[in-house]
Structures are given as C-alpha cells and as structure tokens.
ZAKEVEX-254169 format. One line per 4 residues: number of its first residue (from 1); their letters; for each residue x, y, z of N, C-alpha, C. Coordinates in steps of 0.02 Angstrom, whole numbers, plus 50000, padded with zeros to 5 digits. Example, Ala and Ser with C-alpha at 12.3 -4.5 7.8 and 13.67 -1.06 7.14 Angstrom:
1	AS	50660 49716 50390 50615 49775 50390 50660 49835 50390; 50642 49888 50354 50684 49947 50357 50645 50002 50394
//
This chain:
1	MTDL	50048 51523 49615 50079 51502 49572 50059 51426 49544; 50061 51394 49601 50015 51325 49570 49940 51324 49518; 49906 51362 49559 49839 51380 49535 49846 51423 49475; 49894 51456 49461 49903 51494 49408 49922 51449 49341
5	LCKV	49964 51401 49354 49985 51343 49315 49951 51321 49277; 49910 51286 49334 49846 51237 49330 49789 51265 49256; 49778 51319 49275 49730 51358 49251 49752 51377 49180; 49807 51374 49152 49847 51400 49108 49865 51344 49061
9	FIKD	49876 51294 49091 49900 51239 49053 49878 51161 49050; 49818 51162 49092 49765 51113 49090 49695 51127 49082; 49684 51096 49026 49612 51118 49014 49549 51091 49067; 49499 51113 49078 49450 51076 49118 49486 51043 49187
13	HENT	49520 51106 49212 49559 51070 49276 49526 51055 49314; 49480 51066 49343 49440 51048 49395 49388 50993 49388; 49380 50954 49336 49378 50897 49318 49424 50847 49329; 49442 50842 49395 49514 50776 49418 49493 50718 49407
17	ASPR	49427 50713 49395 49402 50624 49386 49419 50608 49323; 49416 50650 49273 49433 50607 49201 49515 50610 49192; 49519 50539 49162 49575 50515 49144 49627 50560 49109; 49602 50600 49042 49644 50646 49023 49653 50706 49063
21	VRAR	49625 50723 49110 49624 50807 49142 49688 50765 49183; 49681 50697 49219 49729 50686 49269 49804 50676 49226; 49802 50665 49173 49864 50659 49115 49897 50723 49101; 49848 50761 49104 49880 50840 49087 49912 50860 49156
25	YGTL	49872 50837 49230 49899 50850 49282 49971 50845 49271; 49983 50759 49265 50042 50727 49258 50096 50752 49213; 50078 50780 49168 50132 50814 49099 50139 50868 49137; 50095 50905 49165 50116 50967 49210 50180 50968 49252
29	SGIV	50159 50920 49300 50220 50904 49345 50271 50876 49335; 50259 50837 49278 50329 50787 49256 50372 50852 49214; 50355 50897 49189 50372 50942 49147 50426 51010 49189; 50388 51014 49229 50402 51078 49282 50463 51043 49317
33	GIIV	50445 50974 49343 50514 50920 49387 50557 50925 49339; 50576 50907 49284 50606 50891 49237 50654 50965 49228; 50624 51014 49207 50659 51082 49205 50695 51097 49272; 50663 51100 49324 50702 51122 49372 50742 51087 49413
37	NILL	50738 51031 49397 50792 50971 49432 50861 50979 49392; 50830 50980 49333 50901 50990 49270 50930 51069 49296; 50911 51113 49306 50942 51178 49328 50993 51171 49380; 50954 51146 49444 50977 51129 49506 51030 51075 49481
41	FAGK	51036 51023 49463 51098 50984 49434 51154 51012 49402; 51135 51053 49367 51175 51097 49332 51229 51143 49361; 51199 51179 49406 51222 51235 49468 51253 51198 49517; 51230 51151 49533 51266 51097 49601 51322 51055 49574
45	FIIG	51328 51042 49501 51372 51004 49499 51427 51046 49467; 51422 51104 49441 51477 51136 49437 51510 51178 49486; 51469 51188 49538 51493 51202 49601 51527 51160 49637; 51505 51090 49650 51544 51051 49665 51594 51027 49650
49	SLTY	51595 51029 49596 51672 50998 49541 51727 51052 49546; 51704 51119 49577 51749 51183 49585 51773 51182 49635; 51731 51165 49679 51748 51156 49767 51762 51104 49802; 51760 51053 49752 51796 50983 49796 51745 50960 49841
53	SIAI	51672 50983 49844 51621 50947 49878 51595 50898 49861; 51608 50842 49909 51582 50777 49886 51477 50783 49908; 51483 50813 49949 51398 50820 49978 51350 50862 49923; 51397 50912 49901 51364 50959 49855 51353 50928 49779
57	TADA	51412 50878 49763 51407 50857 49698 51373 50789 49689; 51361 50754 49762 51309 50697 49761 51235 50734 49767; 51233 50797 49788 51177 50830 49805 51143 50836 49736; 51193 50860 49679 51167 50877 49607 51174 50806 49579
61	VNNL	51178 50756 49587 51169 50692 49565 51110 50667 49583; 51082 50684 49644 51006 50667 49662 50974 50702 49614; 50984 50772 49610 50933 50813 49584 50932 50776 49494; 50984 50765 49468 50992 50729 49423 50920 50664 49416
65	SDAG	50928 50619 49460 50904 50571 49478 50828 50585 49494; 50821 50644 49518 50762 50667 49508 50718 50686 49449; 50754 50715 49414 50740 50740 49336 50713 50676 49290; 50758 50609 49320 50720 50539 49293 50680 50523 49320
69	SSVI	50648 50531 49385 50594 50502 49433 50539 50555 49386; 50555 50623 49358 50487 50648 49327 50476 50628 49248; 50525 50591 49226 50534 50575 49168 50470 50500 49176; 50484 50468 49221 50450 50402 49232 50375 50408 49259
73	SLIS	50363 50465 49298 50307 50495 49321 50274 50517 49247; 50293 50559 49214 50277 50580 49166 50227 50515 49111; 50281 50463 49108 50278 50414 49062 50215 50375 49088; 50210 50377 49157 50165 50330 49206 50104 50358 49177
77	FRIS	50093 50421 49196 50043 50463 49174 50001 50463 49105; 50042 50447 49068 50015 50435 48999 49993 50374 48978; 50021 50316 49032 49991 50249 49021 49938 50244 49044; 49933 50281 49119 49882 50255 49169 49798 50288 49137
81	SKPA	49809 50340 49093 49771 50370 49056 49738 50331 49003; 49769 50286 49000 49720 50240 48938 49666 50197 48952; 49617 50201 48920 49561 50174 48931 49578 50096 48940; 49517 50052 48963 49517 49986 48968 49519 49960 48912
85	DREH	49536 49895 48898 49551 49853 48847 49528 49782 48865; 49533 49737 48811 49508 49679 48827 49564 49650 48871; 49631 49649 48870 49668 49627 48903 49667 49672 48986; 49669 49732 48992 49652 49751 49062 49586 49795 49046
89	PFGH	49536 49752 49082 49459 49783 49081 49451 49838 49136; 49504 49844 49194 49485 49890 49241 49531 49927 49230; 49567 49941 49172 49602 50011 49147 49678 49995 49184; 49719 50056 49190 49783 50046 49173 49814 50100 49230
93	ARIE	49757 50135 49257 49764 50160 49316 49817 50144 49372; 49831 50062 49391 49892 50047 49434 49955 50058 49414; 49955 50075 49365 50022 50085 49326 50056 50150 49365; 50035 50195 49396 50063 50236 49455 50075 50203 49514
97	YIAS	50060 50149 49536 50086 50122 49592 50164 50080 49575; 50154 50073 49519 50220 50036 49493 50290 50094 49477; 50256 50154 49447 50279 50198 49441 50322 50232 49529; 50283 50237 49567 50291 50266 49634 50364 50203 49655
101	MIVS	50358 50139 49640 50403 50093 49667 50456 50120 49654; 50478 50125 49556 50521 50122 49534 50564 50194 49561; 50535 50233 49582 50544 50298 49597 50571 50289 49673; 50554 50256 49711 50590 50230 49755 50632 50179 49754
105	FIIL	50646 50171 49713 50712 50122 49686 50772 50175 49678; 50756 50224 49632 50789 50269 49621 50826 50285 49687; 50757 50301 49731 50793 50353 49785 50833 50321 49825; 50820 50267 49841 50872 50218 49886 50929 50208 49855
109	FIGI	50954 50209 49798 51004 50190 49761 51038 50242 49765; 51019 50310 49769 51053 50376 49779 51078 50379 49827; 51043 50365 49885 51062 50356 49958 51110 50338 49987; 51116 50255 49936 51169 50207 49960 51230 50224 49933
113	TLMK	51232 50263 49867 51290 50284 49833 51319 50326 49877; 51278 50384 49886 51307 50428 49933 51317 50416 50012; 51302 50375 50020 51307 50351 50101 51389 50317 50089; 51404 50285 50044 51468 50243 50023 51527 50274 50012
117	DSAM	51511 50347 49956 51561 50388 49959 51569 50438 50016; 51533 50448 50049 51544 50485 50117 51582 50448 50159; 51566 50381 50178 51613 50344 50216 51671 50332 50192; 51689 50328 50122 51752 50326 50101 51789 50406 50118
121	KIFF	51773 50450 50119 51818 50516 50124 51819 50527 50200; 51757 50503 50242 51772 50503 50314 51833 50446 50334; 51847 50384 50301 51905 50367 50323 51948 50357 50278; 51970 50386 50214 52031 50390 50183 52039 50448 50133
125	GGEK	52000 50491 50181 52009 50575 50151 51992 50569 50087; 52012 50642 50082 51984 50664 50010 52013 50744 49986; 51987 50775 49936 52024 50843 49927 51966 50888 49978; 51995 50934 50002 51972 50986 50055 51917 51019 50015
129	TDPS	51835 51040 50056 51793 51073 50034 51833 51168 50016; 51807 51182 49955 51810 51257 49950 51742 51286 49984; 51742 51324 50044 51682 51345 50067 51661 51421 50033; 51647 51427 49970 51652 51492 49936 51574 51516 49937
133	IPAI	51571 51574 49912 51507 51614 49914 51473 51594 49874; 51504 51568 49812 51452 51536 49764 51409 51468 49777; 51459 51422 49819 51437 51382 49854 51377 51381 49878; 51387 51423 49940 51324 51455 49985 51250 51466 49935
137	AVLS	51265 51512 49901 51217 51545 49848 51175 51475 49809; 51220 51438 49771 51166 51391 49748 51144 51349 49767; 51174 51313 49844 51135 51280 49891 51073 51312 49921; 51096 51381 49940 51022 51412 49961 50946 51424 49907
141	ISIL	50976 51432 49846 50934 51424 49785 50902 51361 49782; 50947 51323 49791 50943 51239 49774 50860 51227 49849; 50889 51245 49906 50811 51232 49941 50778 51276 49945; 50776 51330 49910 50687 51359 49900 50670 51318 49835
145	GKLW	50700 51313 49800 50682 51265 49734 50642 51216 49742; 50668 51170 49783 50650 51123 49814 50585 51112 49852; 50585 51164 49901 50535 51187 49943 50471 51198 49896; 50475 51244 49860 50442 51254 49800 50410 51191 49760
149	LFLF	50451 51142 49729 50433 51078 49695 50395 51055 49746; 50428 51026 49811 50377 51015 49871 50307 51034 49868; 50296 51102 49883 50214 51120 49892 50183 51120 49819; 50226 51096 49774 50180 51111 49701 50153 51029 49695
153	NRKL	50199 50991 49693 50189 50920 49684 50135 50896 49729; 50144 50919 49794 50086 50898 49867 50021 50921 49838; 50015 50976 49823 49945 51014 49807 49912 50983 49737; 49965 50960 49675 49938 50923 49638 49926 50852 49656
157	GNKI	49962 50829 49696 49948 50752 49700 49885 50757 49762; 49854 50775 49784 49808 50800 49836 49755 50804 49794; 49763 50854 49744 49698 50874 49691 49682 50807 49649; 49732 50776 49616 49694 50720 49595 49710 50648 49629
161	NSSV	49720 50653 49679 49729 50597 49738 49799 50534 49694; 49865 50561 49678 49898 50531 49646 49962 50507 49678; 49968 50432 49700 50025 50431 49731 50098 50451 49707; 50096 50441 49645 50171 50479 49608 50181 50531 49620
165	MKAT	50140 50584 49623 50156 50654 49635 50164 50655 49702; 50122 50625 49745 50145 50623 49815 50207 50607 49834; 50238 50553 49804 50311 50514 49813 50343 50571 49779; 50334 50605 49715 50381 50657 49713 50405 50720 49762
169	AADS	50335 50733 49787 50332 50779 49838 50367 50780 49905; 50349 50690 49909 50417 50686 49981 50486 50686 49978; 50510 50653 49905 50559 50660 49867 50585 50737 49879; 50553 50759 49849 50577 50866 49855 50587 50861 49931
173	LSDA	50549 50855 49966 50550 50886 50052 50609 50849 50074; 50625 50798 50065 50692 50758 50098 50757 50783 50049; 50744 50805 49990 50806 50841 49935 50816 50913 49987; 50761 50951 50006 50781 51011 50024 50810 51013 50113
177	LSTA	50792 50962 50127 50824 50962 50215 50901 50942 50194; 50904 50890 50154 50992 50860 50132 51007 50913 50119; 50992 50968 50085 51026 51019 50040 51042 51069 50109; 51012 51077 50148 51003 51114 50212 51055 51079 50263
181	AVLA	51046 51028 50249 51123 51000 50306 51187 51006 50270; 51197 50995 50191 51267 51024 50165 51264 51106 50173; 51218 51124 50180 51239 51205 50164 51260 51238 50239; 51237 51178 50301 51236 51220 50366 51326 51183 50374
185	ATII	51346 51125 50346 51419 51117 50339 51459 51144 50303; 51419 51189 50248 51487 51245 50199 51478 51297 50244; 51439 51314 50274 51446 51391 50326 51499 51375 50379; 51477 51321 50421 51517 51300 50461 51594 51294 50441
189	YRFT	51611 51279 50398 51679 51251 50366 51705 51321 50351; 51672 51379 50320 51705 51428 50307 51712 51468 50360; 51671 51475 50415 51691 51512 50487 51735 51493 50526; 51728 51432 50540 51771 51369 50589 51806 51343 50570
193	DIEL	51832 51321 50518 51864 51289 50486 51854 51230 50498; 51808 51187 50519 51796 51117 50557 51740 51101 50469; 51787 51049 50444 51755 51022 50382 51710 50955 50406; 51638 50965 50380 51578 50941 50408 51561 50887 50350
197	DAYM	51597 50904 50289 51568 50882 50227 51545 50794 50212; 51601 50768 50231 51580 50701 50242 51540 50664 50280; 51520 50681 50319 51495 50664 50378 51402 50707 50377; 51416 50763 50342 51338 50789 50302 51320 50751 50248
201	GVIV	51372 50727 50225 51345 50667 50166 51309 50607 50197; 51335 50592 50257 51308 50526 50276 51235 50536 50306; 51231 50604 50336 51169 50635 50344 51121 50639 50301; 51125 50662 50246 51099 50659 50179 51082 50611 50151
205	AVLI	51125 50557 50156 51125 50488 50141 51049 50454 50177; 51057 50457 50232 51003 50433 50282 50950 50452 50277; 50935 50552 50251 50872 50557 50252 50848 50542 50185; 50895 50521 50111 50875 50505 50079 50844 50439 50065
209	MRAG	50875 50410 50100 50851 50311 50119 50801 50321 50146; 50779 50364 50190 50718 50360 50235 50661 50379 50182; 50663 50439 50151 50613 50458 50102 50594 50405 50046; 50653 50350 50029 50642 50292 49982 50592 50253 50030
213	IGVF	50618 50230 50068 50574 50184 50115 50519 50217 50115; 50499 50259 50128 50415 50285 50137 50382 50277 50083; 50444 50298 50027 50384 50303 49970 50356 50220 49933; 50417 50194 49954 50428 50105 49943 50358 50077 49962
217	KEAM	50338 50100 50043 50298 50062 50082 50221 50071 50060; 50220 50171 50044 50167 50179 50014 50145 50130 49957; 50182 50136 49913 50167 50104 49845 50151 50034 49841; 50184 50016 49907 50180 49927 49918 50115 49898 49921
221	DSIL	50098 49958 49983 50024 49963 50021 49980 49965 49968; 49970 50018 49918 49934 50027 49877 49915 49953 49823; 49971 49945 49809 49972 49876 49758 49940 49794 49796; 49969 49798 49852 49930 49748 49895 49850 49767 49926
225	GTAP	49834 49836 49933 49780 49836 49957 49771 49853 50011; 49740 49905 50040 49730 49934 50100 49660 49948 50107; 49638 49952 50179 49552 49965 50199 49548 50012 50188; 49484 50038 50157 49472 50101 50136 49463 50170 50179
229	EPDT	49461 50208 50150 49446 50267 50214 49387 50263 50245; 49385 50264 50314 49310 50274 50349 49258 50319 50328; 49279 50369 50313 49250 50412 50301 49201 50402 50216; 49249 50363 50184 49211 50332 50106 49172 50281 50123
233	VERI	49184 50253 50173 49129 50199 50201 49079 50210 50233; 49074 50267 50276 49028 50291 50295 48975 50328 50254; 49011 50374 50190 48962 50407 50123 48927 50349 50106; 48960 50292 50095 48931 50240 50047 48859 50209 50096
237	KEII	48868 50211 50166 48819 50172 50191 48765 50247 50196; 48791 50288 50216 48728 50346 50209 48678 50338 50147; 48718 50338 50090 48685 50333 50021 48639 50269 50022; 48665 50225 50043 48633 50151 50041 48550 50159 50083
241	FSYP	48572 50190 50139 48501 50193 50195 48475 50250 50202; 48479 50282 50139 48447 50342 50110 48370 50310 50073; 48377 50245 50060 48325 50221 50024 48291 50175 50084; 48242 50175 50084 48185 50149 50132 48197 50077 50113
245	EALG	48184 50048 50072 48192 49979 50034 48271 49963 50071; 48308 49980 50093 48381 49953 50114 48379 49938 50196; 48359 49888 50203 48343 49867 50300 48428 49851 50323; 48470 49825 50293 48550 49812 50315 48590 49814 50249
249	IHDL	48655 49822 50274 48711 49808 50234 48767 49772 50260; 48795 49723 50220 48845 49700 50246 48877 49657 50194; 48951 49628 50203 48998 49610 50154 49006 49659 50116; 49021 49737 50112 49056 49778 50101 49123 49777 50067
253	VIHN	49128 49787 50013 49222 49773 50011 49216 49817 49948; 49278 49875 49945 49285 49910 49918 49346 49894 49861; 49344 49894 49800 49410 49872 49752 49438 49932 49735; 49508 49938 49738 49531 49999 49709 49579 49978 49660
257	YGPG	49570 49996 49589 49603 49973 49532 49639 50036 49508; 49662 50083 49561 49705 50157 49552 49647 50194 49531; 49690 50267 49543 49647 50314 49545 49581 50344 49485; 49538 50346 49511 49481 50357 49471 49444 50291 49454
261	RCFV	49475 50229 49473 49433 50174 49439 49431 50117 49531; 49365 50147 49554 49355 50130 49603 49295 50070 49597; 49263 50029 49630 49217 49978 49633 49198 49964 49708; 49124 49958 49716 49110 49933 49787 49055 49892 49767
265	SCHV	49074 49825 49799 49020 49774 49805 48984 49759 49884; 48933 49730 49883 48880 49751 49944 48843 49715 49945; 48816 49675 50006 48733 49642 50001 48706 49694 50022; 48654 49707 50019 48593 49740 50036 48548 49694 50067
269	EVDG	48512 49715 50117 48444 49672 50130 48391 49705 50120; 48326 49681 50097 48273 49709 50094 48216 49651 50103; 48147 49676 50118 48078 49647 50151 48065 49579 50097; 48086 49524 50104 48065 49469 50058 47988 49457 50025
273	GKDI	47956 49499 50068 47886 49498 50069 47857 49560 50014; 47911 49595 49998 47890 49639 49956 47909 49633 49897; 47871 49691 49843 47885 49673 49763 47951 49674 49746; 47977 49608 49735 48063 49595 49713 48076 49659 49672
277	YASH	48029 49663 49612 48055 49703 49560 48064 49791 49579; 48017 49807 49629 48018 49884 49671 48091 49873 49703; 48117 49838 49733 48192 49822 49779 48229 49832 49730; 48228 49801 49666 48269 49789 49626 48275 49867 49603
281	DAVD	48228 49902 49580 48256 49977 49559 48284 50010 49606; 48259 49994 49681 48285 50043 49728 48378 50037 49729; 48386 49971 49725 48456 49945 49707 48493 49984 49653; 48463 49970 49595 48486 50014 49565 48504 50089 49544
285	NIEK	48469 50115 49583 48455 50185 49587 48520 50206 49635; 48509 50146 49695 48577 50166 49738 48665 50179 49704; 48673 50102 49647 48713 50115 49619 48713 50178 49571; 48672 50194 49558 48678 50256 49497 48698 50320 49539
289	ELSK	48676 50308 49603 48679 50383 49648 48758 50384 49690; 48793 50316 49691 48857 50296 49713 48907 50317 49657; 48889 50311 49598 48925 50351 49545 48932 50408 49531; 48858 50431 49546 48870 50497 49520 48888 50543 49593
293	ELGI	48889 50526 49645 48917 50553 49715 48982 50566 49736; 49007 50510 49702 49069 50465 49729 49103 50453 49679; 49090 50447 49619 49133 50408 49571 49165 50341 49578; 49109 50300 49618 49117 50235 49625 49057 50181 49594
297	EGII	49092 50130 49548 49050 50103 49539 49021 50051 49564; 48962 50028 49591 48915 50000 49628 48904 49903 49619; 48918 49868 49633 48887 49812 49618 48852 49776 49683; 48801 49777 49683 48762 49770 49742 48716 49711 49736
301	HLDP	48713 49667 49782 48675 49595 49778 48619 49604 49835; 48563 49593 49810 48500 49600 49834 48491 49529 49894; 48472 49556 49940 48488 49505 49998 48401 49498 50018; 48349 49459 50007 48290 49459 50036 48294 49435 50117
305	VAVG	48255 49465 50140 48254 49436 50230 48185 49436 50253; 48156 49392 50312 48092 49387 50329 48090 49481 50374; 48039 49476 50355 48021 49549 50409 47950 49525 50441; 47955 49522 50509 47890 49526 50544 47890 49461 50565
309	DPLT	47917 49412 50565 47893 49346 50578 47927 49334 50645; 47876 49308 50694 47897 49318 50751 47952 49270 50778; 47957 49195 50740 48006 49153 50755 48091 49187 50733; 48070 49218 50681 48130 49220 50635 48180 49275 50694
313	DELK	48123 49334 50725 48146 49395 50748 48160 49352 50803; 48127 49326 50839 48159 49291 50904 48232 49250 50906; 48237 49197 50867 48284 49165 50856 48362 49221 50852; 48343 49270 50796 48396 49309 50774 48412 49354 50844
317	KQIH	48373 49366 50883 48382 49401 50948 48435 49353 50983; 48410 49295 50987 48452 49252 51043 48516 49238 50999; 48509 49225 50936 48585 49217 50908 48620 49285 50924; 48623 49345 50917 48637 49413 50936 48686 49408 51012
321	EIIS	48629 49382 51046 48643 49387 51124 48690 49326 51135; 48695 49265 51111 48755 49224 51105 48825 49250 51073; 48824 49282 51025 48878 49307 50996 48902 49368 51018; 48870 49405 51067 48882 49468 51112 48919 49437 51154
325	AIDE	48901 49382 51194 48930 49337 51256 48991 49296 51239; 49012 49279 51181 49095 49250 51153 49109 49337 51153; 49114 49366 51100 49147 49430 51087 49100 49490 51069; 49094 49543 51112 49046 49592 51096 49058 49607 51019
329	RMNV	49126 49618 51000 49140 49649 50929 49111 49611 50885; 49084 49551 50888 49057 49504 50826 48986 49527 50836; 48969 49516 50739 48893 49525 50744 48868 49462 50699; 48804 49484 50679 48764 49434 50644 48727 49458 50587
333	HDFR	48741 49406 50529 48690 49457 50464 48678 49389 50421; 48617 49407 50374 48601 49354 50313 48550 49305 50350; 48509 49303 50416 48484 49262 50450 48436 49241 50418; 48424 49175 50429 48361 49142 50386 48344 49083 50429
337	IVPG	48295 49042 50416 48279 48982 50451 48238 48949 50387; 48257 48871 50389 48235 48850 50331 48222 48771 50371; 48149 48777 50380 48117 48709 50429 48118 48648 50383; 48136 48592 50412 48117 48507 50396 48076 48476 50434
341	TTHT	48072 48415 50405 48048 48375 50439 48070 48356 50524; 48125 48326 50511 48173 48312 50569 48217 48355 50598; 48248 48420 50569 48262 48468 50590 48279 48524 50575; 48268 48596 50596 48271 48664 50554 48338 48682 50562
345	NLIF	48355 48712 50498 48421 48764 50492 48414 48822 50522; 48469 48853 50531 48481 48919 50546 48528 48924 50506; 48515 48966 50463 48587 48993 50420 48591 49056 50433; 48649 49061 50449 48679 49123 50443 48741 49153 50431
349	DVVV	48766 49220 50422 48859 49250 50430 48873 49271 50497; 48918 49261 50530 48952 49281 50571 49003 49333 50563; 49011 49400 50579 49053 49455 50569 49112 49439 50623; 49181 49407 50603 49209 49407 50662 49279 49463 50631
353	PFEV	49293 49518 50688 49324 49566 50669 49422 49520 50665; 49459 49552 50644 49539 49506 50622 49574 49519 50688; 49532 49558 50720 49563 49563 50810 49541 49518 50847; 49499 49480 50848 49466 49414 50876 49501 49353 50861
357	KLSD	49548 49345 50906 49581 49285 50904 49558 49203 50894; 49501 49203 50916 49471 49139 50896 49482 49124 50829; 49490 49051 50818 49487 49032 50743 49418 49035 50713; 49391 49017 50671 49344 49011 50634 49301 48952 50667
361	GEVI	49343 48906 50655 49312 48834 50684 49303 48825 50762; 49335 48884 50801 49316 48888 50864 49255 48928 50871; 49263 48987 50834 49181 49012 50823 49130 48984 50811; 49139 48943 50776 49078 48889 50754 49063 48851 50811
365	SKLC	49096 48817 50807 49088 48760 50878 49060 48797 50944; 49078 48851 50961 49054 48881 51019 48977 48903 50988; 48959 48921 50949 48909 48942 50917 48852 48888 50911; 48877 48830 50877 48849 48760 50882 48804 48728 50944
369	DEIK	48880 48739 50974 48848 48705 51053 48794 48756 51091; 48804 48815 51079 48755 48867 51112 48681 48846 51091; 48691 48840 51029 48606 48851 50976 48577 48797 51006; 48624 48739 50997 48585 48655 51012 48546 48646 51086
373	RIDE	48586 48699 51130 48538 48713 51191 48479 48750 51194; 48476 48806 51152 48408 48824 51112 48361 48768 51098; 48381 48731 51064 48331 48677 51041 48380 48623 50986; 48369 48559 51030 48403 48505 50988 48403 48491 50910
377	NYFA	48332 48509 50887 48316 48531 50814 48341 48563 50781; 48370 48610 50823 48416 48667 50754 48470 48666 50738; 48506 48672 50680 48558 48643 50664 48589 48708 50619; 48641 48724 50654 48677 48791 50625 48718 48784 50567
381	VITV	48705 48825 50502 48739 48825 50446 48765 48893 50457; 48831 48897 50475 48870 48953 50479 48936 48976 50434; 48926 49032 50416 48983 49063 50367 49006 49116 50399; 49091 49111 50434 49137 49162 50451 49153 49201 50419
385	DRQ	49139 49271 50415 49154 49329 50366 49199 49362 50420; 49281 49384 50402 49337 49404 50432 49320 49465 50399; 49326 49520 50456 49331 49599 50422 49374 49635 50464
//
C-alpha cells in the first residue's frame, strides 16, 4: 500500500536525495496523516461524548493534535526543500529538527492534560462510562488505523531519513498502544462492571508523555550534533584509501546540516616528495567520488609528510611507543621534524579519545618529559586532538 501511494503520488520517487522529492514525500505523509487523524478524531469524539468516556474523548483530542502535527510536518518539508540563499548558505534542511521538537511539545502537552483529567476523575469522580458496542468498534478501528500510520510513516522516514516522519511514526505507535489500553478498559467494564476508564487514562498519558520525551531527545540530539554512523565513517575511509596517494587520514569531521546536506572535512597525508599537483589532483578525485557515492561534499586538506627519511621514521616510532605506554587508545599524526641550530622541534598532533581521563595539559607534560629523555635538544610542539 505504501509503495503504491509513493509510485502514484511522488514523481521520481526513487531519487530520495533530491530536495524536491523529499518535499513530495513530506506532502504525502502530511496529507495522509491529516485525513486519517481527522476521521479518527470525529469518530472517537462522538462516541466518547455519547458514552461519557474521558479516555476515549482524550484519545480523540490526541488524534486532533496528531492532525496538527501532520500540518507542522507538511510545512516543515516545504521550508526544508528551499534552496540555499545568502542568509542560509547551507540550506534549510535543519528545519525538520525544529519541527520534530514542536511535535514533541504537542505530544507532551496532550499527555500532561490527559494525566490531569484522569487524576481528577479518580479523586473526584465523574460520569459513568457506557461500554457500548459502537465504542468498542471505533476503538478497534482506531488501533488498526494508527498501526497502519506507524508502518506508513516509518517506511517513508527510513526511505528519506527524516526525523519528522520517524517522530510521527513513534507518535502513531504510542497512540495505538494507548488506544489498546482504553479498549481493554472498555471491554473489562462491559463484562465485569469494573470501571477502569480513569486509570487507563493515566496509563495512556504516561505512554503519550514517554513518546514525547523520546521525540524531544532525538530532535535535541540532531540539533546539538551527534557522532556519525560508524558505517559512514568506514565507507569514507575506504574511498580515500582506494587512492594510492593517500598515506593516512586524520581530523575527520562530518558536519550534518540536515537530511541531504552533509559535509566531511579531513586531512589526507601524502608523500611530500612527490609532485604536489598530482597529489592535489588525487584529492580532487576523492572529493568527487565522495559526492557521487555518498552524497557528501568533501573538504580535504592536503598534508605532505616525509616518507622514507630514516630519522623521521625512527622518531615517529619512538613517539608511538611513548604514547601507547601512556594509554594504548591514543595515537599520533601529522608528525614532522624542524631542525635548528640550538634545538630541534618535533611537531605533531596526538589523538586523545574522550574516554581518556588525563587533561590535555597532563598528556602534553608526560610526552614532553619522555621526549626530553630521548634527546635534551628535542623540543615537542604538541596539539591535542580530542575525538
């Protein structure tokens, strides 16, 4: 069903890297979400009002808020598809993360409101629920509808890697679970005369708030920036090292400006004794291949290093041994020697994982002490690179 809708309503639906195609996916998701949620709202609101069920009525209002969330998603995809401009040189794709956060606020508001209403009914009482057949029927249909929306939005979200659609899918799943809890309470009351409507309302509220917190956290992580996927990093390295000119790589950073707008910057070590134009040409080809294969724009700095110099190789080996003795998780790159009349500078970067508890100053101090033991005339110029 989902694939059929994509083929019918989305032109060039396979080209998910295109901002225009992404916008069409967002439009399809938004319109389907609005239609389904308004129908569910109307059915549950009518039945909830007739049966005096606070849980069914609250579930109906939750569906109305979901329709509002679909409107927000629809608008966000329209904005995110806009091309880069002078004020926003990296495009507008990150608006999806803002939209996800707005959706999370709506979900949390609904959960808090339902919790309050349920608590009021538990402590102060209210109208008795009428567990009629129509109520059971509309709740069952609602569960099926929400499960379909969950699968629909999850599939679309995975296709175009959209945080908004994934948030909407998570919301739909929590709605299906909460409606199932309301249905269980209605059936229990019909056959046992034990009314659990308000208590199920509390359970529904907790599930809704839990979903809201999850969506909020994911959106916040995307805005703050998270570590890149290991598979992406490995694929980037594979492409770079497929060129024989690339001897080493360091300071690799992936900058994510939203779906379909990703940059990678890194330093690639090349033989300083070779033709610099040939090395530069290789780096240009690496950047082109990164764009073609991964859709990632590459910004690569050329780092010439001494290759085959006995002194450089020996000192670099000794520095590696010193660093490994301090913490085997640390590494060194960008090593070079600058000789002078009174002393010789050993210039290098040391990679220190965030898990290493030593401060940058302690790392530098330990290394300098050990290097002085090799030769008093060696002066270390060290840059600590936390990763």
